[in-house]
mmCIF file as gemmi writes it, N, C-alpha and C atoms, coordinates in Angstrom:
data_model
loop_
_atom_site.group_PDB
_atom_site.id
_atom_site.type_symbol
_atom_site.label_atom_id
_atom_site.label_alt_id
_atom_site.label_comp_id
_atom_site.label_asym_id
_atom_site.label_entity_id
_atom_site.label_seq_id
_atom_site.pdbx_PDB_ins_code
_atom_site.Cartn_x
_atom_site.Cartn_y
_atom_site.Cartn_z
_atom_site.occupancy
_atom_site.B_iso_or_equiv
_atom_site.pdbx_formal_charge
_atom_site.auth_seq_id
_atom_site.auth_asym_id
_atom_site.pdbx_PDB_model_num
ATOM 1 N N . MET Axp A 1 ? 74.732 64.152 104.197 1 0 ? 1 A 1
ATOM 2 C CA . MET Axp A 1 ? 74.812 65.305 103.087 1 0 ? 1 A 1
ATOM 3 C C . MET Axp A 1 ? 76.314 65.984 102.966 1 0 ? 1 A 1
ATOM 4 N N . SER Axp A 2 ? 76.782 65.976 102.037 1 0 ? 2 A 1
ATOM 5 C CA . SER Axp A 2 ? 77.925 66.945 101.724 1 0 ? 2 A 1
ATOM 6 C C . SER Axp A 2 ? 78.279 68.021 102.099 1 0 ? 2 A 1
ATOM 7 N N . GLU Axp A 3 ? 79.844 68.542 102.995 1 0 ? 3 A 1
ATOM 8 C CA . GLU Axp A 3 ? 80.194 69.678 103.314 1 0 ? 3 A 1
ATOM 9 C C . GLU Axp A 3 ? 79.979 70.902 101.83 1 0 ? 3 A 1
ATOM 10 N N . GLY Axp A 4 ? 80.156 71.967 102.24 1 0 ? 4 A 1
ATOM 11 C CA . GLY Axp A 4 ? 80.336 72.647 101.601 1 0 ? 4 A 1
ATOM 12 C C . GLY Axp A 4 ? 78.981 73.961 100.854 1 0 ? 4 A 1
ATOM 13 N N . THR Axp A 5 ? 79.112 74.163 99.484 1 0 ? 5 A 1
ATOM 14 C CA . THR Axp A 5 ? 77.963 74.589 98.985 1 0 ? 5 A 1
ATOM 15 C C . THR Axp A 5 ? 76.889 73.811 98.464 1 0 ? 5 A 1
ATOM 16 N N . THR Axp A 6 ? 75.875 74.077 98.758 1 0 ? 6 A 1
ATOM 17 C CA . THR Axp A 6 ? 74.716 73.569 98.173 1 0 ? 6 A 1
ATOM 18 C C . THR Axp A 6 ? 74.002 73.662 96.697 1 0 ? 6 A 1
ATOM 19 N N . VAL Axp A 7 ? 73.615 72.602 96.144 1 0 ? 7 A 1
ATOM 20 C CA . VAL Axp A 7 ? 73.41 72.957 94.806 1 0 ? 7 A 1
ATOM 21 C C . VAL Axp A 7 ? 72.262 72.13 94.551 1 0 ? 7 A 1
ATOM 22 N N . ALA Axp A 8 ? 71.371 72.986 93.593 1 0 ? 8 A 1
ATOM 23 C CA . ALA Axp A 8 ? 70.122 72.495 93.453 1 0 ? 8 A 1
ATOM 24 C C . ALA Axp A 8 ? 69.92 70.935 92.643 1 0 ? 8 A 1
ATOM 25 N N . LYS Axp A 9 ? 69.05 69.915 93.213 1 0 ? 9 A 1
ATOM 26 C CA . LYS Axp A 9 ? 69.135 68.964 92.825 1 0 ? 9 A 1
ATOM 27 C C . LYS Axp A 9 ? 68.865 68.926 90.826 1 0 ? 9 A 1
ATOM 28 N N . GLY Axp A 10 ? 69.876 68.35 90.427 1 0 ? 10 A 1
ATOM 29 C CA . GLY Axp A 10 ? 70.001 68.332 89.338 1 0 ? 10 A 1
ATOM 30 C C . GLY Axp A 10 ? 71.089 69.596 88.685 1 0 ? 10 A 1
ATOM 31 N N . ALA Axp A 11 ? 71.191 69.953 88.846 1 0 ? 11 A 1
ATOM 32 C CA . ALA Axp A 11 ? 72.062 71.387 88.766 1 0 ? 11 A 1
ATOM 33 C C . ALA Axp A 11 ? 73.279 71.503 88.951 1 0 ? 11 A 1
ATOM 34 N N . GLN Axp A 12 ? 74.142 71.231 88.052 1 0 ? 12 A 1
ATOM 35 C CA . GLN Axp A 12 ? 75.616 71.118 87.719 1 0 ? 12 A 1
ATOM 36 C C . GLN Axp A 12 ? 76.061 72.215 88.263 1 0 ? 12 A 1
ATOM 37 N N . PRO Axp A 13 ? 77.128 72.417 89.356 1 0 ? 13 A 1
ATOM 38 C CA . PRO Axp A 13 ? 78.164 73.704 89.627 1 0 ? 13 A 1
ATOM 39 C C . PRO Axp A 13 ? 78.513 74.226 88.14 1 0 ? 13 A 1
ATOM 40 N N . LYS Axp A 14 ? 78.479 75.486 87.992 1 0 ? 14 A 1
ATOM 41 C CA . LYS Axp A 14 ? 79.365 76.226 87.263 1 0 ? 14 A 1
ATOM 42 C C . LYS Axp A 14 ? 80.624 76.232 86.812 1 0 ? 14 A 1
ATOM 43 N N . LYS Axp A 15 ? 81.393 75.458 85.702 1 0 ? 15 A 1
ATOM 44 C CA . LYS Axp A 15 ? 83.01 75.334 85.523 1 0 ? 15 A 1
ATOM 45 C C . LYS Axp A 15 ? 83.699 76.828 85.387 1 0 ? 15 A 1
ATOM 46 N N . ILE Axp A 16 ? 84.414 77.248 85.761 1 0 ? 16 A 1
ATOM 47 C CA . ILE Axp A 16 ? 85.321 78.497 85.609 1 0 ? 16 A 1
ATOM 48 C C . ILE Axp A 16 ? 86.21 77.997 84.335 1 0 ? 16 A 1
ATOM 49 N N . LYS Axp A 17 ? 86.344 78.582 83.375 1 0 ? 17 A 1
ATOM 50 C CA . LYS Axp A 17 ? 87.409 78.393 81.809 1 0 ? 17 A 1
ATOM 51 C C . LYS Axp A 17 ? 88.597 79.712 82.427 1 0 ? 17 A 1
ATOM 52 N N . GLY Axp A 18 ? 89.293 79.054 81.728 1 0 ? 18 A 1
ATOM 53 C CA . GLY Axp A 18 ? 90.62 79.804 81.813 1 0 ? 18 A 1
ATOM 54 C C . GLY Axp A 18 ? 91.262 79.486 83.123 1 0 ? 18 A 1
ATOM 55 N N . GLY Axp A 19 ? 91.363 78.634 83.927 1 0 ? 19 A 1
ATOM 56 C CA . GLY Axp A 19 ? 92.005 78.718 84.978 1 0 ? 19 A 1
ATOM 57 C C . GLY Axp A 19 ? 92.203 80.147 85.981 1 0 ? 19 A 1
ATOM 58 N N . PRO Axp A 20 ? 93.113 80.216 86.352 1 0 ? 20 A 1
ATOM 59 C CA . PRO Axp A 20 ? 93.768 81.358 87.7 1 0 ? 20 A 1
ATOM 60 C C . PRO Axp A 20 ? 93.16 82.47 86.849 1 0 ? 20 A 1
ATOM 61 N N . PHE Axp A 21 ? 93.693 82.954 85.594 1 0 ? 21 A 1
ATOM 62 C CA . PHE Axp A 21 ? 93.294 84.077 85.336 1 0 ? 21 A 1
ATOM 63 C C . PHE Axp A 21 ? 91.603 84.281 84.506 1 0 ? 21 A 1
ATOM 64 N N . GLY Axp A 22 ? 91.056 83.014 84.655 1 0 ? 22 A 1
ATOM 65 C CA . GLY Axp A 22 ? 89.587 83.1 84.591 1 0 ? 22 A 1
ATOM 66 C C . GLY Axp A 22 ? 89.145 83.374 85.708 1 0 ? 22 A 1
ATOM 67 N N . ARG Axp A 23 ? 89.459 82.751 86.239 1 0 ? 23 A 1
ATOM 68 C CA . ARG Axp A 23 ? 88.817 83.132 88.185 1 0 ? 23 A 1
ATOM 69 C C . ARG Axp A 23 ? 88.878 84.803 88.509 1 0 ? 23 A 1
ATOM 70 N N . LEU Axp A 24 ? 89.87 85.252 87.984 1 0 ? 24 A 1
ATOM 71 C CA . LEU Axp A 24 ? 90.277 86.497 88.626 1 0 ? 24 A 1
ATOM 72 C C . LEU Axp A 24 ? 89.495 87.364 87.73 1 0 ? 24 A 1
ATOM 73 N N . ALA Axp A 25 ? 89.538 87.359 86.404 1 0 ? 25 A 1
ATOM 74 C CA . ALA Axp A 25 ? 88.6 87.919 85.474 1 0 ? 25 A 1
ATOM 75 C C . ALA Axp A 25 ? 87.269 88.124 85.986 1 0 ? 25 A 1
ATOM 76 N N . LEU Axp A 26 ? 86.453 86.904 86.608 1 0 ? 26 A 1
ATOM 77 C CA . LEU Axp A 26 ? 85.004 86.53 86.763 1 0 ? 26 A 1
ATOM 78 C C . LEU Axp A 26 ? 84.957 87.657 88.248 1 0 ? 26 A 1
ATOM 79 N N . PHE Axp A 27 ? 86.274 87.406 89.231 1 0 ? 27 A 1
ATOM 80 C CA . PHE Axp A 27 ? 85.927 88.075 90.252 1 0 ? 27 A 1
ATOM 81 C C . PHE Axp A 27 ? 85.923 89.853 90.074 1 0 ? 27 A 1
ATOM 82 N N . PHE Axp A 28 ? 86.711 90.178 89.192 1 0 ? 28 A 1
ATOM 83 C CA . PHE Axp A 28 ? 86.766 91.352 88.713 1 0 ? 28 A 1
ATOM 84 C C . PHE Axp A 28 ? 85.448 91.664 88.004 1 0 ? 28 A 1
ATOM 85 N N . ARG Axp A 29 ? 85.012 90.991 87.097 1 0 ? 29 A 1
ATOM 86 C CA . ARG Axp A 29 ? 83.341 91.58 87.089 1 0 ? 29 A 1
ATOM 87 C C . ARG Axp A 29 ? 82.533 91.594 87.6 1 0 ? 29 A 1
ATOM 88 N N . GLN Axp A 30 ? 82.416 90.566 88.584 1 0 ? 30 A 1
ATOM 89 C CA . GLN Axp A 30 ? 81.402 90.347 89.698 1 0 ? 30 A 1
ATOM 90 C C . GLN Axp A 30 ? 81.234 91.862 90.711 1 0 ? 30 A 1
ATOM 91 N N . VAL Axp A 31 ? 82.782 92.292 90.863 1 0 ? 31 A 1
ATOM 92 C CA . VAL Axp A 31 ? 83.267 93.423 91.976 1 0 ? 31 A 1
ATOM 93 C C . VAL Axp A 31 ? 82.21 94.758 90.985 1 0 ? 31 A 1
ATOM 94 N N . ILE Axp A 32 ? 82.61 94.725 89.642 1 0 ? 32 A 1
ATOM 95 C CA . ILE Axp A 32 ? 82.095 95.906 89.397 1 0 ? 32 A 1
ATOM 96 C C . ILE Axp A 32 ? 80.392 95.734 88.862 1 0 ? 32 A 1
ATOM 97 N N . ASP Axp A 33 ? 79.944 94.445 89.108 1 0 ? 33 A 1
ATOM 98 C CA . ASP Axp A 33 ? 78.694 94.205 88.802 1 0 ? 33 A 1
ATOM 99 C C . ASP Axp A 33 ? 77.979 94.793 90.252 1 0 ? 33 A 1
ATOM 100 N N . GLU Axp A 34 ? 78.831 94.374 91.366 1 0 ? 34 A 1
ATOM 101 C CA . GLU Axp A 34 ? 78.303 94.766 92.569 1 0 ? 34 A 1
ATOM 102 C C . GLU Axp A 34 ? 78.448 96.557 93.17 1 0 ? 34 A 1
ATOM 103 N N . LEU Axp A 35 ? 79.168 96.952 92.484 1 0 ? 35 A 1
ATOM 104 C CA . LEU Axp A 35 ? 79.486 98.501 92.691 1 0 ? 35 A 1
ATOM 105 C C . LEU Axp A 35 ? 78.579 99.042 91.934 1 0 ? 35 A 1
ATOM 106 N N . ARG Axp A 36 ? 77.853 98.721 90.893 1 0 ? 36 A 1
ATOM 107 C CA . ARG Axp A 36 ? 77.164 99.296 90.096 1 0 ? 36 A 1
ATOM 108 C C . ARG Axp A 36 ? 75.815 99.507 90.887 1 0 ? 36 A 1
ATOM 109 N N . LYS Axp A 37 ? 75.492 98.53 91.448 1 0 ? 37 A 1
ATOM 110 C CA . LYS Axp A 37 ? 74.325 98.359 92.672 1 0 ? 37 A 1
ATOM 111 C C . LYS Axp A 37 ? 74.335 99.23 93.81 1 0 ? 37 A 1
ATOM 112 N N . VAL Axp A 38 ? 75.508 99.55 94.219 1 0 ? 38 A 1
ATOM 113 C CA . VAL Axp A 38 ? 75.553 100.946 94.998 1 0 ? 38 A 1
ATOM 114 C C . VAL Axp A 38 ? 74.973 102.071 95.194 1 0 ? 38 A 1
ATOM 115 N N . VAL Axp A 39 ? 74.249 102.536 96.063 1 0 ? 39 A 1
ATOM 116 C CA . VAL Axp A 39 ? 73.615 104.134 96.344 1 0 ? 39 A 1
ATOM 117 C C . VAL Axp A 39 ? 74.678 104.628 97.069 1 0 ? 39 A 1
ATOM 118 N N . TRP Axp A 40 ? 75.022 105.477 96.187 1 0 ? 40 A 1
ATOM 119 C CA . TRP Axp A 40 ? 75.944 106.419 96.492 1 0 ? 40 A 1
ATOM 120 C C . TRP Axp A 40 ? 75.511 107.733 97.22 1 0 ? 40 A 1
ATOM 121 N N . PRO Axp A 41 ? 76.094 108.188 98.039 1 0 ? 41 A 1
ATOM 122 C CA . PRO Axp A 41 ? 75.477 109.403 98.922 1 0 ? 41 A 1
ATOM 123 C C . PRO Axp A 41 ? 75.973 110.675 98.211 1 0 ? 41 A 1
ATOM 124 N N . THR Axp A 42 ? 75.095 111.668 97.993 1 0 ? 42 A 1
ATOM 125 C CA . THR Axp A 42 ? 75.049 112.781 97.772 1 0 ? 42 A 1
ATOM 126 C C . THR Axp A 42 ? 75.96 114.049 98.426 1 0 ? 42 A 1
ATOM 127 N N . ARG Axp A 43 ? 76.739 114.94 97.785 1 0 ? 43 A 1
ATOM 128 C CA . ARG Axp A 43 ? 77.704 115.758 98.627 1 0 ? 43 A 1
ATOM 129 C C . ARG Axp A 43 ? 77.062 115.923 99.88 1 0 ? 43 A 1
ATOM 130 N N . LYS Axp A 44 ? 75.966 116.794 99.957 1 0 ? 44 A 1
ATOM 131 C CA . LYS Axp A 44 ? 75.186 117.205 100.986 1 0 ? 44 A 1
ATOM 132 C C . LYS Axp A 44 ? 75.152 116.242 102.238 1 0 ? 44 A 1
ATOM 133 N N . GLU Axp A 45 ? 74.617 114.946 101.762 1 0 ? 45 A 1
ATOM 134 C CA . GLU Axp A 45 ? 74.419 113.334 102.818 1 0 ? 45 A 1
ATOM 135 C C . GLU Axp A 45 ? 76.134 113.438 103.218 1 0 ? 45 A 1
ATOM 136 N N . LEU Axp A 46 ? 76.71 112.922 102.364 1 0 ? 46 A 1
ATOM 137 C CA . LEU Axp A 46 ? 78.47 112.831 102.766 1 0 ? 46 A 1
ATOM 138 C C . LEU Axp A 46 ? 79.109 113.881 103.616 1 0 ? 46 A 1
ATOM 139 N N . TRP Axp A 47 ? 78.536 115.015 103.629 1 0 ? 47 A 1
ATOM 140 C CA . TRP Axp A 47 ? 79.099 116.2 104.585 1 0 ? 47 A 1
ATOM 141 C C . TRP Axp A 47 ? 78.331 116.096 105.948 1 0 ? 47 A 1
ATOM 142 N N . THR Axp A 48 ? 76.97 115.744 105.801 1 0 ? 48 A 1
ATOM 143 C CA . THR Axp A 48 ? 76.36 115.278 106.973 1 0 ? 48 A 1
ATOM 144 C C . THR Axp A 48 ? 76.718 114.198 107.582 1 0 ? 48 A 1
ATOM 145 N N . TYR Axp A 49 ? 77.222 113.157 107.096 1 0 ? 49 A 1
ATOM 146 C CA . TYR Axp A 49 ? 77.808 112.104 107.933 1 0 ? 49 A 1
ATOM 147 C C . TYR Axp A 49 ? 79.299 112.02 108.3 1 0 ? 49 A 1
ATOM 148 N N . PHE Axp A 50 ? 79.885 113.166 107.961 1 0 ? 50 A 1
ATOM 149 C CA . PHE Axp A 50 ? 81.056 113.48 108.14 1 0 ? 50 A 1
ATOM 150 C C . PHE Axp A 50 ? 81.111 114.15 109.5 1 0 ? 50 A 1
ATOM 151 N N . LEU Axp A 51 ? 80.203 115.063 109.319 1 0 ? 51 A 1
ATOM 152 C CA . LEU Axp A 51 ? 80.193 115.71 110.839 1 0 ? 51 A 1
ATOM 153 C C . LEU Axp A 51 ? 79.704 114.968 111.805 1 0 ? 51 A 1
ATOM 154 N N . VAL Axp A 52 ? 78.669 114.362 111.572 1 0 ? 52 A 1
ATOM 155 C CA . VAL Axp A 52 ? 77.945 113.58 112.855 1 0 ? 52 A 1
ATOM 156 C C . VAL Axp A 52 ? 79.192 112.727 113.288 1 0 ? 52 A 1
ATOM 157 N N . VAL Axp A 53 ? 79.983 111.88 112.403 1 0 ? 53 A 1
ATOM 158 C CA . VAL Axp A 53 ? 81.048 111.276 112.662 1 0 ? 53 A 1
ATOM 159 C C . VAL Axp A 53 ? 82.178 111.893 113.862 1 0 ? 53 A 1
ATOM 160 N N . VAL Axp A 54 ? 82.476 113.009 113.212 1 0 ? 54 A 1
ATOM 161 C CA . VAL Axp A 54 ? 83.58 114.011 113.853 1 0 ? 54 A 1
ATOM 162 C C . VAL Axp A 54 ? 82.938 114.801 115.272 1 0 ? 54 A 1
ATOM 163 N N . VAL Axp A 55 ? 81.655 115.09 115.197 1 0 ? 55 A 1
ATOM 164 C CA . VAL Axp A 55 ? 81.202 115.382 116.653 1 0 ? 55 A 1
ATOM 165 C C . VAL Axp A 55 ? 81.054 113.921 117.801 1 0 ? 55 A 1
ATOM 166 N N . PHE Axp A 56 ? 80.836 112.932 117.07 1 0 ? 56 A 1
ATOM 167 C CA . PHE Axp A 56 ? 80.627 111.791 117.701 1 0 ? 56 A 1
ATOM 168 C C . PHE Axp A 56 ? 82.233 111.438 118.552 1 0 ? 56 A 1
ATOM 169 N N . ILE Axp A 57 ? 83.118 111.568 117.626 1 0 ? 57 A 1
ATOM 170 C CA . ILE Axp A 57 ? 84.157 111.418 118.313 1 0 ? 57 A 1
ATOM 171 C C . ILE Axp A 57 ? 85.169 112.417 118.799 1 0 ? 57 A 1
ATOM 172 N N . VAL Axp A 58 ? 84.068 113.605 119.15 1 0 ? 58 A 1
ATOM 173 C CA . VAL Axp A 58 ? 84.768 114.705 119.68 1 0 ? 58 A 1
ATOM 174 C C . VAL Axp A 58 ? 84.063 114.855 121.079 1 0 ? 58 A 1
ATOM 175 N N . ALA Axp A 59 ? 82.701 114.051 120.958 1 0 ? 59 A 1
ATOM 176 C CA . ALA Axp A 59 ? 81.721 114.147 122.308 1 0 ? 59 A 1
ATOM 177 C C . ALA Axp A 59 ? 82.899 112.744 123.375 1 0 ? 59 A 1
ATOM 178 N N . ILE Axp A 60 ? 83.161 111.797 122.369 1 0 ? 60 A 1
ATOM 179 C CA . ILE Axp A 60 ? 83.703 110.552 123.241 1 0 ? 60 A 1
ATOM 180 C C . ILE Axp A 60 ? 85.258 110.944 123.777 1 0 ? 60 A 1
ATOM 181 N N . MET Axp A 61 ? 85.915 111.74 123.267 1 0 ? 61 A 1
ATOM 182 C CA . MET Axp A 61 ? 87.213 111.974 123.591 1 0 ? 61 A 1
ATOM 183 C C . MET Axp A 61 ? 86.956 112.916 124.98 1 0 ? 61 A 1
ATOM 184 N N . ALA Axp A 62 ? 85.81 113.796 125.065 1 0 ? 62 A 1
ATOM 185 C CA . ALA Axp A 62 ? 85.89 114.913 125.82 1 0 ? 62 A 1
ATOM 186 C C . ALA Axp A 62 ? 85.272 113.765 126.803 1 0 ? 62 A 1
ATOM 187 N N . TYR Axp A 63 ? 84.616 113.032 126.817 1 0 ? 63 A 1
ATOM 188 C CA . TYR Axp A 63 ? 84.208 111.914 127.769 1 0 ? 63 A 1
ATOM 189 C C . TYR Axp A 63 ? 85.128 111.392 128.319 1 0 ? 63 A 1
ATOM 190 N N . THR Axp A 64 ? 86.008 110.695 127.465 1 0 ? 64 A 1
ATOM 191 C CA . THR Axp A 64 ? 86.951 110.119 128.108 1 0 ? 64 A 1
ATOM 192 C C . THR Axp A 64 ? 88.058 110.711 129.122 1 0 ? 64 A 1
ATOM 193 N N . GLY Axp A 65 ? 88.218 112.139 128.651 1 0 ? 65 A 1
ATOM 194 C CA . GLY Axp A 65 ? 89.119 112.762 128.884 1 0 ? 65 A 1
ATOM 195 C C . GLY Axp A 65 ? 88.805 113.09 130.594 1 0 ? 65 A 1
ATOM 196 N N . ILE Axp A 66 ? 87.318 113.445 130.592 1 0 ? 66 A 1
ATOM 197 C CA . ILE Axp A 66 ? 86.894 114.098 131.961 1 0 ? 66 A 1
ATOM 198 C C . ILE Axp A 66 ? 86.716 112.78 133.131 1 0 ? 66 A 1
ATOM 199 N N . LEU Axp A 67 ? 86.808 111.638 132.382 1 0 ? 67 A 1
ATOM 200 C CA . LEU Axp A 67 ? 86.88 110.469 133.55 1 0 ? 67 A 1
ATOM 201 C C . LEU Axp A 67 ? 88.307 110.253 133.505 1 0 ? 67 A 1
ATOM 202 N N . ASP Axp A 68 ? 89.125 110.443 132.924 1 0 ? 68 A 1
ATOM 203 C CA . ASP Axp A 68 ? 90.731 110.121 132.673 1 0 ? 68 A 1
ATOM 204 C C . ASP Axp A 68 ? 90.873 111.455 134.399 1 0 ? 68 A 1
ATOM 205 N N . PHE Axp A 69 ? 90.27 112.751 134.099 1 0 ? 69 A 1
ATOM 206 C CA . PHE Axp A 69 ? 90.879 113.822 134.971 1 0 ? 69 A 1
ATOM 207 C C . PHE Axp A 69 ? 90.345 113.483 136.18 1 0 ? 69 A 1
ATOM 208 N N . ILE Axp A 70 ? 89.152 112.931 136.586 1 0 ? 70 A 1
ATOM 209 C CA . ILE Axp A 70 ? 88.435 112.559 137.787 1 0 ? 70 A 1
ATOM 210 C C . ILE Axp A 70 ? 89.502 111.471 138.09 1 0 ? 70 A 1
ATOM 211 N N . PHE Axp A 71 ? 89.422 110.348 137.471 1 0 ? 71 A 1
ATOM 212 C CA . PHE Axp A 71 ? 90.077 109.107 138.358 1 0 ? 71 A 1
ATOM 213 C C . PHE Axp A 71 ? 91.506 109.323 138.669 1 0 ? 71 A 1
ATOM 214 N N . ASP Axp A 72 ? 92.089 110.529 137.449 1 0 ? 72 A 1
ATOM 215 C CA . ASP Axp A 72 ? 93.679 111.138 137.972 1 0 ? 72 A 1
ATOM 216 C C . ASP Axp A 72 ? 93.384 111.56 139.678 1 0 ? 72 A 1
ATOM 217 N N . ARG Axp A 73 ? 92.69 112.807 139.86 1 0 ? 73 A 1
ATOM 218 C CA . ARG Axp A 73 ? 92.443 113.076 140.975 1 0 ? 73 A 1
ATOM 219 C C . ARG Axp A 73 ? 91.922 112.181 142.204 1 0 ? 73 A 1
ATOM 220 N N . ILE Axp A 74 ? 91.373 111.061 141.944 1 0 ? 74 A 1
ATOM 221 C CA . ILE Axp A 74 ? 91.165 110.386 142.798 1 0 ? 74 A 1
ATOM 222 C C . ILE Axp A 74 ? 92.364 109.422 143.668 1 0 ? 74 A 1
ATOM 223 N N . VAL Axp A 75 ? 93.066 109.245 142.414 1 0 ? 75 A 1
ATOM 224 C CA . VAL Axp A 75 ? 94.353 108.161 142.438 1 0 ? 75 A 1
ATOM 225 C C . VAL Axp A 75 ? 95.063 109.181 143.572 1 0 ? 75 A 1
ATOM 226 N N . MET Axp A 76 ? 95.396 110.681 142.962 1 0 ? 76 A 1
ATOM 227 C CA . MET Axp A 76 ? 96.346 111.025 143.507 1 0 ? 76 A 1
ATOM 228 C C . MET Axp A 76 ? 96.032 111.823 144.92 1 0 ? 76 A 1
ATOM 229 N N . TRP Axp A 77 ? 94.834 112.027 145.156 1 0 ? 77 A 1
ATOM 230 C CA . TRP Axp A 77 ? 94.041 112.353 146.429 1 0 ? 77 A 1
ATOM 231 C C . TRP Axp A 77 ? 94.238 111.042 147.662 1 0 ? 77 A 1
ATOM 232 N N . VAL Axp A 78 ? 94.561 109.689 146.889 1 0 ? 78 A 1
ATOM 233 C CA . VAL Axp A 78 ? 94.594 108.235 147.746 1 0 ? 78 A 1
ATOM 234 C C . VAL Axp A 78 ? 95.968 108.132 147.96 1 0 ? 78 A 1
ATOM 235 N N . PHE Axp A 79 ? 96.579 107.898 147.199 1 0 ? 79 A 1
ATOM 236 C CA . PHE Axp A 79 ? 98.245 107.785 147.219 1 0 ? 79 A 1
ATOM 237 C C . PHE Axp A 79 ? 99.231 108.947 147.684 1 0 ? 79 A 1
ATOM 238 N N . ALA Axp A 80 ? 98.535 110.601 147.663 1 0 ? 80 A 1
ATOM 239 C CA . ALA Axp A 80 ? 99.297 111.414 147.964 1 0 ? 80 A 1
ATOM 240 C C . ALA Axp A 80 ? 99.135 111.798 149.574 1 0 ? 80 A 1
């Protein structure tokens, strides 16, 4: 079996007309088609997601800061 994309038996791969500019136009058309399928969050959902991310980052920063402080005190106690 050959490597690459699999094509159904009897079906021919689609030829792209127009060379590099045709491929570029096809790419942008496909991007726009995919963006139309996106379900965009509402303003309230976006605000909620933003707050969840900020709270999570602050919690991780606090956890890391506390561990850093504890290990700093241990190292200072051992080597001082």
